[in-house]
C-alpha positions as CSV (number, residue, x, y, z in Angstrom):
1,M,-27.4,7.4,-6.8
2,S,-25.1,6.2,-9.5
3,K,-22.0,4.3,-8.3
4,E,-18.5,4.9,-9.4
5,S,-16.5,2.0,-10.8
6,V,-12.9,3.4,-10.8
7,L,-10.9,6.3,-9.6
8,S,-11.2,9.0,-12.2
9,I,-8.5,11.5,-13.2
10,A,-10.3,14.1,-11.1
11,D,-10.3,11.6,-8.1
12,K,-6.6,11.0,-8.4
13,E,-5.9,14.7,-8.6
14,A,-8.0,15.2,-5.5
15,I,-6.2,12.6,-3.3
16,K,-5.1,14.1,0.0
17,I,-2.8,12.2,2.3
18,E,-4.3,12.2,5.8
19,K,-1.7,9.8,7.4
20,L,1.3,8.0,6.0
21,I,3.9,5.7,7.4
22,F,6.3,3.2,5.9
23,H,8.4,0.5,7.4
24,I,11.4,-1.1,5.7
25,I,11.4,-4.7,4.5
26,L,14.7,-6.4,3.7
27,T,15.0,-9.8,2.0
28,N,17.6,-11.2,4.4
29,D,15.8,-10.0,7.6
30,I,12.6,-11.6,8.8
31,N,12.0,-8.6,11.1
32,P,11.0,-5.3,9.4
33,V,12.8,-2.1,10.4
34,F,10.0,-0.1,12.0
35,L,9.8,3.7,11.8
36,E,8.1,5.9,14.3
37,E,7.3,8.8,12.0
38,V,7.7,10.0,8.4
39,K,8.0,13.7,7.9
40,I,7.5,14.8,4.3
41,T,7.6,18.2,2.6
42,N,4.9,19.5,0.3
43,E,6.9,18.4,-2.7
44,Q,7.4,15.0,-1.2
45,Q,3.7,14.8,-0.4
46,K,3.1,15.2,-4.1
47,F,5.5,12.3,-4.8
48,F,3.6,10.0,-2.4
49,R,0.2,11.2,-3.7
50,D,1.3,10.4,-7.2
51,R,2.4,6.9,-6.0
52,L,-1.0,6.4,-4.4
53,A,-2.6,7.4,-7.7
54,D,-0.3,5.0,-9.6
55,A,-1.3,2.2,-7.1
56,S,-5.0,2.7,-7.8
57,Q,-5.0,0.8,-11.0
58,G,-5.8,-2.7,-9.6
59,R,-8.5,-5.1,-10.5
60,Q,-11.9,-4.5,-8.8
61,F,-13.2,-6.9,-6.1
62,I,-16.2,-6.9,-3.8
63,F,-16.7,-8.6,-0.5
64,T,-19.0,-11.6,-0.3
65,E,-20.6,-10.4,2.9
66,D,-22.5,-7.2,3.7
67,N,-20.2,-6.2,6.6
68,P,-17.1,-8.3,6.3
69,P,-14.5,-8.2,9.1
70,I,-11.8,-6.7,6.8
71,K,-14.1,-3.7,6.1
72,V,-14.5,-3.3,9.9
73,L,-10.7,-3.4,10.2
74,A,-10.4,-0.8,7.5
75,E,-12.8,1.5,9.3
76,E,-10.9,0.9,12.5
77,I,-7.6,2.0,10.8
78,V,-9.2,4.9,9.1
79,N,-10.6,6.3,12.3
80,A,-7.6,5.4,14.5
81,S,-5.7,7.9,16.6
82,D,-2.1,8.6,15.5
83,E,-0.8,6.2,18.2
84,N,-3.1,3.4,17.2
85,F,-2.5,4.0,13.5
86,L,1.2,3.5,14.1
87,R,0.7,0.4,16.2
88,I,-1.6,-1.2,13.6
89,S,0.8,-0.2,10.8
90,K,3.6,-2.1,12.5
91,D,1.4,-5.2,12.9
92,I,0.3,-5.2,9.3
93,T,3.9,-4.8,8.1
94,S,5.1,-7.6,10.3
95,R,2.3,-9.9,9.0
96,F,3.0,-9.0,5.4
97,R,6.7,-9.9,5.9
98,T,5.8,-13.2,7.6
99,T,3.5,-14.2,4.8
100,H,5.7,-13.0,1.9
101,T,8.5,-15.5,1.8
102,S,9.4,-15.8,-1.9
103,N,10.1,-13.5,-4.9
104,M,10.6,-10.5,-2.7
105,N,13.0,-7.5,-3.2
106,D,14.1,-5.0,-0.6
107,G,11.7,-2.2,-0.2
108,V,9.2,-0.5,2.0
109,F,5.6,-1.3,3.0
110,I,3.5,1.8,2.9
111,I,0.3,2.2,5.0
112,S,-1.7,5.4,4.2
113,I,-5.0,6.9,4.9
114,A,-6.1,9.1,2.1
115,S,-9.2,11.1,1.3
116,I,-10.9,12.0,-1.9
117,R,-13.3,14.8,-0.9
118,T,-15.6,13.0,1.6
119,R,-14.3,9.5,0.8
120,K,-11.7,7.7,3.0
121,L,-9.4,5.1,1.6
122,L,-6.9,2.7,3.0
123,F,-3.8,2.1,0.9
124,L,-1.4,-0.9,1.5
125,I,1.5,-0.8,-0.9
126,K,4.8,-2.8,-1.2
127,L,7.2,-0.6,-3.1
128,D,10.5,-2.0,-4.2
129,H,13.8,-0.2,-4.0
130,K,15.2,0.5,-7.4
131,K,18.9,0.4,-8.2
132,V,20.1,4.0,-9.0
133,Y,23.6,5.1,-9.8
134,E,25.0,8.6,-9.1
135,Y,28.0,9.8,-11.1
136,K,30.6,12.1,-9.9
137,L,33.1,13.8,-12.2
138,K,36.8,13.9,-11.5
139,D,38.5,15.9,-14.3
140,N,37.1,14.2,-17.4
141,K,36.4,10.9,-15.7
142,A,33.1,9.7,-14.3
143,L,32.9,7.7,-11.1
144,L,29.7,5.7,-10.5
145,E,28.3,5.0,-7.0
146,E,25.2,3.1,-6.2
147,V,22.6,5.1,-4.2
148,K,21.0,2.9,-1.6
149,N,17.4,2.9,-0.3
150,T,15.7,4.9,-3.1
151,F,12.1,5.6,-3.9
152,S,11.3,5.6,-7.6
153,E,8.7,7.1,-9.8
154,D,8.9,4.0,-12.0
155,K,5.5,2.2,-11.8
156,T,7.3,-1.1,-12.0
157,A,8.6,-0.5,-8.4
158,I,5.0,-1.2,-7.2
159,Q,5.0,-4.9,-6.2
160,K,1.7,-5.4,-4.4
161,V,-1.3,-3.1,-3.6
162,A,-4.6,-3.4,-1.8
163,L,-6.8,-0.3,-1.8
164,I,-9.9,-0.5,0.4
165,D,-12.7,2.0,0.0
166,I,-15.3,1.9,2.8
167,N,-17.6,4.3,1.0
168,P,-20.9,2.6,0.0
169,N,-21.3,4.6,-3.2
170,V,-18.7,2.6,-5.2
171,V,-19.3,-0.7,-7.0
172,W,-16.1,-2.2,-5.7
173,D,-14.7,-2.7,-2.2
174,V,-11.1,-3.4,-3.0
175,L,-8.7,-2.6,-5.8
176,V,-5.9,-5.3,-5.9
177,F,-2.7,-5.3,-7.9
178,D,-0.1,-8.0,-7.7
179,R,2.9,-7.6,-10.1
180,S,3.4,-11.3,-10.2
181,C,-0.1,-11.9,-11.5
182,P,-1.5,-8.7,-13.1
183,S,-4.5,-10.4,-14.5
184,G,-5.8,-11.8,-11.3
185,I,-5.4,-12.3,-7.5
186,T,-2.8,-14.6,-6.0
187,K,-3.0,-17.0,-3.1
188,F,-0.7,-14.6,-1.2
189,F,-3.5,-12.1,-0.6
190,G,-5.8,-14.7,1.0
191,N,-3.0,-15.9,3.3
192,F,-2.0,-12.3,4.1
193,G,-5.6,-11.4,4.9
194,K,-6.0,-14.3,7.3
195,L,-2.8,-13.5,9.1
196,L,-3.6,-9.8,9.1
197,L,-6.9,-10.2,10.7
198,V,-6.1,-12.7,13.4
199,P,-5.7,-10.2,16.2
200,Y,-9.0,-8.5,15.4
201,I,-11.5,-11.1,14.2
202,K,-12.4,-14.8,14.2
203,D,-13.2,-15.3,10.5
204,F,-11.8,-13.8,7.4
205,G,-14.3,-12.1,4.9
206,R,-13.6,-13.7,1.6
207,I,-12.9,-11.5,-1.4
208,T,-14.5,-12.3,-4.8
209,Q,-14.0,-10.8,-8.2
210,F,-16.5,-8.2,-9.1
């Protein structure tokens, strides 16, 4: 069977969000603001689906082991109950915040399980808040007010992404994007991976470029 190398346009259009939660990360607070649930309308689901599609443009990597621990973890998250999914999402976000100590903007950390037909994917995305101004008219004068805590369709709001595909019929295991190093992978991902997996495994499966 031929193996796919990237998410095609058809794949992106077929993305279906199975589970999605985000937690809030603030520059001046070491502890994330944890949410218990995110309810989204059909229109909002399209917004997040489009953000997942935007986030699927990373560089391709493969695992150096046949069954690395991070893949086991991804399978655990994909198959988790709603309660365990929420618990793991909080742990992942906390470890991301602990590891990410520099060059960070306020934003949210999104954890999502998505499907493309029979394929299951795990999305981990740090999305920055974007400054937006709302104007209000009073007579012929405009008053500007900053709108806080906004999501943006601007792709530059995507700071870091790891997309893990546990399907064997693809040539890559992970798509990674780091805005601070678009042409490669930063040390941050290795450190984050080690911290992320501490509660679940003894050794971290190394990632190598495909």
